[in-house]
N, C-alpha and C positions, 0 to 999 in steps of 0.2 A: 683199577682193575688189574694192573700189572702184578701187584703184590698178591692178589687173590689167585691168579692163574699160576703163579710160581708156587704158592703154598699148596694148591691142589696137586700140582705135579709132584712136588717133593713128598707130600703125604703118601702118595701112591708109588714112590720109588721109581719114577719114570725119568727118562732123559729128555732133553729138549728134542733130540732127534726122533724119539718114539712119538712124541706128541705131534711134531711137525709132519711125520709120515702119515699119521692118522688124518691130519688136516690137509694133506697133499700140498705141503709147502716146503720150501727150503728151510733147513734148520736156522739159517741166518735170519730169515724173515720172522720165524717164531721167536728167536732171540730178541729181535727188535720189539716185539710185542711185550715180552717180559721186562725189557729194560725201559719201556715207555718211549722209545725212540720212534715208534710207529703206532698209529691208532688202529684199533681192531675194528674191522667192519662187521656189520650185523650178521652176515653169513657165517663168519668165523665164530662169533659169539654163540650162535645157535649150535654150531658143531661142537664147540667146547662144552656147552651145557649138556648136550647129549652124551658126550664122551665121559664127562665127570659125573653125570647123573645129578646135576644140580639145576636150580632154576636160573633163568636169565637174570633175575633180580640179585641172586647171590653173586653172580659174576661181576655185576656192576657195583657191588657193595651195598645193596639194599636187601638184606636177607629177610626182612619182615614184609608185611603187606605194604603196598605203596600207599602213602597217605593221600587223601583226596586233595584235589587242586582247590585251594581255598578261594582263589579268584573266581573259578567257575562255580563253586558252591554258593557264593554270595551274590552272583550275578542274576540269579533267578531265571525263569523260563525265557527263551529267546523269542 
């Protein structure tokens, strides 16, 4: 995810500080997200998706439809 959020930011010619301000974070915290030194919580993922106008799946690296869970599909009715 770190590469994706960095790519989205750079494509839009934004600084880490600008994105951090939108997220109401310190720039250093956002830098940790981009470097992979800190995991991004779901609240931040949602804000980033809204900010960049992309799906949550795109942010986590699954731009297409989520494939069905094969274990659940073969289990049959509960």
